[in-house]
N, CA, C and O atoms as CSV, one atom per row, in Angstrom:
chain,resi,resn,atom,element,x,y,z
A,1,MET,N,N,5.763,6.942,25.356
A,1,MET,CA,C,6.082,8.188,25.266
A,1,MET,C,C,6.136,9.229,24.339
A,1,MET,O,O,6.688,9.373,23.248
A,2,GLY,N,N,5.112,10.223,25.359
A,2,GLY,CA,C,4.748,11.336,25.093
A,2,GLY,C,C,5.339,11.949,24.029
A,2,GLY,O,O,6.380,11.364,23.727
A,3,THR,N,N,4.949,13.487,22.900
A,3,THR,CA,C,5.526,14.053,22.280
A,3,THR,C,C,6.253,14.830,23.307
A,3,THR,O,O,7.466,14.861,23.102
A,4,ALA,N,N,5.886,15.402,24.255
A,4,ALA,CA,C,6.666,16.292,25.058
A,4,ALA,C,C,7.813,16.383,25.528
A,4,ALA,O,O,8.578,17.317,25.768
A,5,GLU,N,N,7.863,14.610,25.694
A,5,GLU,CA,C,9.147,14.134,26.198
A,5,GLU,C,C,10.512,13.581,25.168
A,5,GLU,O,O,11.720,13.578,25.403
A,6,LEU,N,N,9.716,13.122,23.928
A,6,LEU,CA,C,10.394,13.221,22.857
A,6,LEU,C,C,11.111,14.067,22.584
A,6,LEU,O,O,12.341,14.107,22.568
A,7,LYS,N,N,9.917,15.225,22.214
A,7,LYS,CA,C,10.967,16.522,22.348
A,7,LYS,C,C,12.057,17.334,23.283
A,7,LYS,O,O,12.722,18.341,23.040
A,8,ASP,N,N,11.969,16.451,24.508
A,8,ASP,CA,C,13.098,16.961,25.436
A,8,ASP,C,C,14.514,16.223,25.082
A,8,ASP,O,O,15.658,16.675,25.138
A,9,ILE,N,N,13.980,14.767,24.650
A,9,ILE,CA,C,14.922,13.903,24.310
A,9,ILE,C,C,16.032,14.511,22.591
A,9,ILE,O,O,17.128,14.182,22.138
A,10,VAL,N,N,15.102,15.353,22.224
A,10,VAL,CA,C,15.586,15.811,21.246
A,10,VAL,C,C,16.542,17.033,20.949
A,10,VAL,O,O,17.558,17.160,20.266
A,11,LYS,N,N,15.714,17.969,21.829
A,11,LYS,CA,C,16.492,18.951,22.537
A,11,LYS,C,C,17.926,18.823,23.094
A,11,LYS,O,O,18.969,19.472,23.012
A,12,GLN,N,N,17.614,17.980,23.542
A,12,GLN,CA,C,19.067,17.466,24.634
A,12,GLN,C,C,20.136,16.843,23.742
A,12,GLN,O,O,21.242,16.866,24.282
A,13,TYR,N,N,20.115,16.236,22.400
A,13,TYR,CA,C,20.833,15.307,21.501
A,13,TYR,C,C,21.139,16.794,21.008
A,13,TYR,O,O,22.303,17.173,21.139
A,14,VAL,N,N,20.122,17.758,20.401
A,14,VAL,CA,C,20.702,18.424,19.525
A,14,VAL,C,C,21.497,19.763,20.199
A,14,VAL,O,O,21.784,20.582,19.326
A,15,ASN,N,N,21.833,20.085,21.305
A,15,ASN,CA,C,22.123,20.814,22.127
A,15,ASN,C,C,23.764,20.256,22.333
A,15,ASN,O,O,24.607,21.047,22.755
A,16,ILE,N,N,24.097,18.958,22.026
A,16,ILE,CA,C,25.061,18.507,22.432
A,16,ILE,C,C,26.278,17.721,20.821
A,16,ILE,O,O,27.358,17.144,20.698
A,17,ALA,N,N,25.128,18.240,19.927
A,17,ALA,CA,C,25.816,17.695,18.688
A,17,ALA,C,C,26.767,18.495,17.877
A,17,ALA,O,O,26.948,19.711,17.939
A,18,ASP,N,N,27.460,17.456,16.957
A,18,ASP,CA,C,28.300,18.590,16.605
A,18,ASP,C,C,27.935,18.644,15.422
A,18,ASP,O,O,27.152,17.763,15.068
A,19,ASP,N,N,28.379,19.720,14.363
A,19,ASP,CA,C,27.908,20.161,12.786
A,19,ASP,C,C,27.557,18.904,11.877
A,19,ASP,O,O,26.360,18.969,11.595
A,20,LYS,N,N,27.980,18.116,11.481
A,20,LYS,CA,C,27.924,16.423,11.180
A,20,LYS,C,C,26.411,16.073,11.119
A,20,LYS,O,O,25.641,15.797,10.199
A,21,ILE,N,N,26.294,16.198,12.488
A,21,ILE,CA,C,24.372,15.706,13.022
A,21,ILE,C,C,23.364,16.778,12.698
A,21,ILE,O,O,22.257,16.696,12.166
A,22,LEU,N,N,24.115,17.915,13.211
A,22,LEU,CA,C,23.245,18.575,13.136
A,22,LEU,C,C,23.083,18.913,11.496
A,22,LEU,O,O,21.971,19.432,11.597
A,23,ARG,N,N,23.359,18.990,10.170
A,23,ARG,CA,C,23.565,18.592,8.906
A,23,ARG,C,C,22.212,17.969,8.460
A,23,ARG,O,O,21.179,18.328,7.896
A,24,ILE,N,N,22.855,16.638,9.108
A,24,ILE,CA,C,21.614,15.670,9.265
A,24,ILE,C,C,20.589,15.555,9.225
A,24,ILE,O,O,19.871,15.048,8.363
A,25,VAL,N,N,20.198,16.381,10.906
A,25,VAL,CA,C,19.063,16.704,11.705
A,25,VAL,C,C,18.508,17.740,10.797
A,25,VAL,O,O,17.286,17.885,10.752
A,26,LYS,N,N,18.951,18.155,10.386
A,26,LYS,CA,C,17.907,19.606,9.258
A,26,LYS,C,C,17.488,18.644,8.160
A,26,LYS,O,O,16.309,18.331,7.990
A,27,ALA,N,N,18.786,18.050,7.203
A,27,ALA,CA,C,18.072,17.517,6.062
A,27,ALA,C,C,17.023,16.459,5.805
A,27,ALA,O,O,16.498,16.087,4.757
A,28,VAL,N,N,16.774,15.850,7.839
A,28,VAL,CA,C,15.747,15.167,7.757
A,28,VAL,C,C,14.759,15.562,8.191
A,28,VAL,O,O,13.799,14.806,8.339
A,29,PHE,N,N,14.709,17.018,8.556
A,29,PHE,CA,C,13.270,17.935,8.760
A,29,PHE,C,C,13.149,19.028,7.391
A,29,PHE,O,O,12.206,19.803,7.227
A,30,GLU,N,N,13.904,18.938,6.805
A,30,GLU,CA,C,13.232,19.287,5.158
A,30,GLU,C,C,12.516,18.661,4.466
A,30,GLU,O,O,11.406,18.897,3.988
A,31,SER,N,N,13.678,17.215,4.376
A,31,SER,CA,C,12.871,16.042,3.436
A,31,SER,C,C,11.334,16.004,4.155
A,31,SER,O,O,10.299,15.933,3.492
A,32,TYR,N,N,11.364,16.044,5.101
A,32,TYR,CA,C,10.101,15.578,5.724
A,32,TYR,C,C,8.800,16.853,5.419
A,32,TYR,O,O,7.613,16.557,5.287
A,33,GLN,N,N,9.290,18.142,5.357
A,33,GLN,CA,C,8.762,19.048,5.415
A,33,GLN,C,C,8.185,18.990,3.560
A,33,GLN,O,O,6.985,19.099,3.312
A,34,LYS,N,N,8.928,18.863,2.751
A,34,LYS,CA,C,9.170,18.498,1.676
A,34,LYS,C,C,7.926,17.460,0.937
A,34,LYS,O,O,7.233,17.589,-0.072
A,35,ASP,N,N,8.038,16.443,1.938
A,35,ASP,CA,C,7.434,15.481,1.511
A,35,ASP,C,C,6.030,15.958,1.702
A,35,ASP,O,O,5.249,16.075,0.757
A,36,GLU,N,N,5.680,16.271,3.123
A,36,GLU,CA,C,3.915,17.226,3.527
A,36,GLU,C,C,3.663,17.578,2.113
A,36,GLU,O,O,2.840,17.153,1.301
A,37,GLU,N,N,4.854,18.717,2.017
A,37,GLU,CA,C,3.951,19.911,0.611
A,37,GLU,C,C,3.591,19.320,-0.168
A,37,GLU,O,O,2.456,19.620,-0.539
A,38,ILE,N,N,4.231,18.224,-0.850
A,38,ILE,CA,C,3.912,17.911,-2.479
A,38,ILE,C,C,3.560,16.797,-2.250
A,38,ILE,O,O,4.205,15.947,-1.636
A,39,ASP,N,N,2.470,16.683,-2.736
A,39,ASP,CA,C,1.578,15.621,-3.669
A,39,ASP,C,C,1.927,15.344,-4.728
A,39,ASP,O,O,1.924,16.112,-5.690
A,40,PHE,N,N,2.484,13.566,-4.725
A,40,PHE,CA,C,3.094,13.330,-6.321
A,40,PHE,C,C,2.271,13.121,-7.457
A,40,PHE,O,O,2.706,13.017,-8.604
A,41,PHE,N,N,0.620,13.037,-7.002
A,41,PHE,CA,C,-0.239,13.064,-8.196
A,41,PHE,C,C,0.064,14.699,-9.054
A,41,PHE,O,O,0.248,14.810,-10.266
A,42,ASP,N,N,0.047,15.880,-8.014
A,42,ASP,CA,C,-0.214,16.495,-8.693
A,42,ASP,C,C,0.863,17.282,-9.839
A,42,ASP,O,O,0.742,18.123,-10.730
A,43,GLU,N,N,2.097,16.376,-9.167
A,43,GLU,CA,C,3.277,16.199,-10.074
A,43,GLU,C,C,3.156,15.567,-11.214
A,43,GLU,O,O,4.243,15.200,-11.659
A,44,LEU,N,N,2.341,15.328,-11.789
A,44,LEU,CA,C,2.030,14.065,-12.935
A,44,LEU,C,C,1.920,14.971,-13.856
A,44,LEU,O,O,2.116,16.154,-13.580
A,45,PRO,N,N,1.502,14.459,-15.420
A,45,PRO,CA,C,0.724,15.408,-16.627
A,45,PRO,C,C,-0.702,14.987,-16.248
A,45,PRO,O,O,-1.415,14.084,-15.811
A,46,GLU,N,N,-0.651,16.029,-16.627
A,46,GLU,CA,C,-2.945,16.045,-16.508
A,46,GLU,C,C,-3.175,14.912,-17.488
A,46,GLU,O,O,-4.405,14.869,-17.467
A,47,ALA,N,N,-2.649,13.609,-18.651
A,47,ALA,CA,C,-2.972,13.002,-18.851
A,47,ALA,C,C,-3.244,11.879,-17.645
A,47,ALA,O,O,-4.315,11.326,-17.398
A,48,ILE,N,N,-2.248,11.743,-17.118
A,48,ILE,CA,C,-2.020,10.809,-16.509
A,48,ILE,C,C,-3.480,10.565,-14.982
A,48,ILE,O,O,-3.999,9.580,-14.458
A,49,GLN,N,N,-3.618,12.084,-14.807
A,49,GLN,CA,C,-4.308,12.169,-13.339
A,49,GLN,C,C,-5.526,11.469,-14.285
A,49,GLN,O,O,-6.081,10.454,-13.864
A,50,ASP,N,N,-5.833,11.941,-15.316
A,50,ASP,CA,C,-7.430,11.205,-15.710
A,50,ASP,C,C,-7.425,9.928,-15.643
A,50,ASP,O,O,-8.305,9.146,-15.282
A,51,LEU,N,N,-6.009,9.704,-16.145
A,51,LEU,CA,C,-6.841,8.148,-16.513
A,51,LEU,C,C,-6.213,7.294,-14.893
A,51,LEU,O,O,-6.493,6.095,-14.900
A,52,LEU,N,N,-5.704,7.607,-14.036
A,52,LEU,CA,C,-5.356,7.862,-12.622
A,52,LEU,C,C,-7.368,7.581,-11.828
A,52,LEU,O,O,-7.929,6.543,-11.478
A,53,VAL,N,N,-7.867,9.059,-11.840
A,53,VAL,CA,C,-9.143,9.167,-11.584
A,53,VAL,C,C,-9.951,8.222,-12.183
A,53,VAL,O,O,-10.251,7.383,-11.333
A,54,GLU,N,N,-10.446,7.971,-13.268
A,54,GLU,CA,C,-10.971,7.149,-14.182
A,54,GLU,C,C,-10.917,5.284,-14.111
A,54,GLU,O,O,-11.681,4.345,-14.333
A,55,SER,N,N,-9.523,5.503,-13.662
A,55,SER,CA,C,-9.466,4.083,-12.868
A,55,SER,C,C,-10.390,3.519,-11.818
A,55,SER,O,O,-11.193,2.592,-11.916
A,56,ARG,N,N,-9.995,4.548,-10.445
A,56,ARG,CA,C,-10.597,4.956,-9.029
A,56,ARG,C,C,-12.044,4.898,-9.567
A,56,ARG,O,O,-12.455,3.853,-9.062
A,57,LEU,N,N,-12.825,5.296,-10.134
A,57,LEU,CA,C,-14.044,4.834,-11.058
A,57,LEU,C,C,-14.158,3.743,-11.020
A,57,LEU,O,O,-14.843,3.261,-10.117
A,58,GLN,N,N,-13.456,2.800,-12.106
A,58,GLN,CA,C,-13.989,1.627,-12.303
A,58,GLN,C,C,-14.020,0.759,-11.141
A,58,GLN,O,O,-14.857,-0.014,-10.674
A,59,ALA,N,N,-12.984,1.083,-10.855
A,59,ALA,CA,C,-12.415,0.072,-9.340
A,59,ALA,C,C,-13.516,0.539,-8.348
A,59,ALA,O,O,-13.761,-0.375,-7.560
A,60,LYS,N,N,-14.227,1.595,-8.128
A,60,LYS,CA,C,-15.274,1.652,-7.538
A,60,LYS,C,C,-16.070,1.003,-7.538
A,60,LYS,O,O,-16.411,0.264,-6.615
A,61,GLN,N,N,-16.871,1.203,-9.243
A,61,GLN,CA,C,-17.938,0.311,-9.407
A,61,GLN,C,C,-18.105,-0.887,-9.812
A,61,GLN,O,O,-18.974,-1.433,-10.492
A,62,GLY,N,N,-16.597,-1.442,-9.009
A,62,GLY,CA,C,-16.654,-3.055,-9.199
A,62,GLY,C,C,-16.335,-3.504,-11.273
A,62,GLY,O,O,-16.609,-4.568,-11.828
A,63,LYS,N,N,-15.812,-2.457,-11.800
A,63,LYS,CA,C,-15.065,-2.657,-13.214
A,63,LYS,C,C,-13.923,-3.330,-13.247
A,63,LYS,O,O,-13.152,-2.814,-14.058
A,64,LEU,N,N,-13.326,-4.592,-12.524
A,64,LEU,CA,C,-11.842,-4.902,-12.562
A,64,LEU,C,C,-12.093,-6.429,-13.169
A,64,LEU,O,O,-13.009,-7.178,-13.508
A,65,THR,N,N,-10.955,-6.385,-13.093
A,65,THR,CA,C,-10.589,-8.028,-13.884
A,65,THR,C,C,-9.613,-8.228,-12.504
A,65,THR,O,O,-8.887,-7.338,-12.063
A,66,PRO,N,N,-9.735,-9.440,-11.982
A,66,PRO,CA,C,-9.110,-10.048,-11.503
A,66,PRO,C,C,-7.793,-10.812,-11.937
A,66,PRO,O,O,-7.805,-11.681,-12.809
A,67,HIS,N,N,-6.053,-10.204,-10.891
A,67,HIS,CA,C,-5.371,-10.448,-11.847
A,67,HIS,C,C,-5.048,-12.155,-12.312
A,67,HIS,O,O,-4.419,-12.436,-13.332
A,68,LYS,N,N,-5.404,-12.816,-11.702
A,68,LYS,CA,C,-5.529,-14.172,-12.478
A,68,LYS,C,C,-6.433,-14.661,-13.789
A,68,LYS,O,O,-6.171,-15.686,-14.421
A,69,ASP,N,N,-7.550,-13.754,-14.101
A,69,ASP,CA,C,-7.996,-13.716,-15.416
A,69,ASP,C,C,-7.042,-13.357,-16.400
A,69,ASP,O,O,-6.813,-13.999,-17.426
A,70,VAL,N,N,-6.308,-11.943,-15.923
A,70,VAL,CA,C,-5.490,-11.166,-17.144
A,70,VAL,C,C,-4.167,-12.375,-17.582
A,70,VAL,O,O,-3.935,-12.602,-18.769
A,71,MET,N,N,-3.523,-12.950,-16.665
A,71,MET,CA,C,-2.771,-13.259,-16.435
A,71,MET,C,C,-2.650,-14.562,-17.386
A,71,MET,O,O,-1.819,-14.714,-18.281
A,72,ALA,N,N,-3.926,-15.706,-16.892
A,72,ALA,CA,C,-4.758,-16.857,-17.937
A,72,ALA,C,C,-4.806,-16.712,-19.373
A,72,ALA,O,O,-4.622,-17.483,-20.315
A,73,LYS,N,N,-5.266,-14.856,-19.198
A,73,LYS,CA,C,-5.571,-14.932,-21.045
A,73,LYS,C,C,-4.196,-15.183,-21.255
A,73,LYS,O,O,-3.776,-16.336,-21.357
A,74,TYR,N,N,-3.096,-13.692,-21.366
A,74,TYR,CA,C,-2.058,-13.887,-21.582
A,74,TYR,C,C,-1.581,-14.752,-22.213
A,74,TYR,O,O,-1.380,-14.960,-23.410
A,75,ARG,N,N,-1.327,-15.499,-20.860
A,75,ARG,CA,C,-0.922,-16.525,-21.655
A,75,ARG,C,C,-1.343,-17.687,-22.293
A,75,ARG,O,O,-0.738,-18.744,-22.475
A,76,THR,N,N,-2.305,-17.392,-22.561
A,76,THR,CA,C,-2.695,-18.509,-23.710
A,76,THR,C,C,-2.482,-17.752,-24.877
A,76,THR,O,O,-2.122,-18.557,-25.736
A,77,LYS,N,N,-2.513,-16.798,-25.274
A,77,LYS,CA,C,-2.346,-15.549,-26.600
A,77,LYS,C,C,-0.894,-15.725,-27.104
A,77,LYS,O,O,-0.459,-15.690,-28.255
A,78,TYR,N,N,-0.045,-15.992,-25.517
A,78,TYR,CA,C,1.270,-15.726,-26.135
A,78,TYR,C,C,2.510,-17.451,-25.653
A,78,TYR,O,O,3.689,-17.730,-25.430
A,79,ASN,N,N,0.728,-18.297,-25.771
A,79,ASN,CA,C,2.077,-19.911,-25.502
A,79,ASN,C,C,2.361,-19.569,-23.806
A,79,ASN,O,O,1.835,-20.333,-22.997
A,80,ALA,N,N,2.948,-18.759,-23.447
A,80,ALA,CA,C,3.360,-18.962,-22.075
A,80,ALA,C,C,3.083,-19.615,-20.628
A,80,ALA,O,O,2.068,-19.523,-19.937
A,81,ALA,N,N,4.503,-20.424,-20.331
A,81,ALA,CA,C,4.094,-20.964,-19.220
A,81,ALA,C,C,3.483,-20.179,-17.733
A,81,ALA,O,O,3.790,-18.987,-17.705
A,82,GLY,N,N,2.931,-20.509,-16.896
A,82,GLY,CA,C,2.455,-19.978,-15.744
A,82,GLY,C,C,2.334,-20.934,-14.591
A,82,GLY,O,O,1.911,-20.541,-13.504
């Protein structure tokens, strides 16, 4: 089903919808637009943004520690079962 066909179907539904359905549809569109406009990264404190940028750079450079190695280290350090 293409975009044009979907738009026609939605228009048909909107033309027969009651007030409750129209408010729901309106809220969905507003929520979608808000999600498209706001990048959560931009909402983070600058210090957190800097840490995330640094982390991505380290990951690209291969400076990673596998999860299993980290877990083994802390199991040993805290004498925890795993």
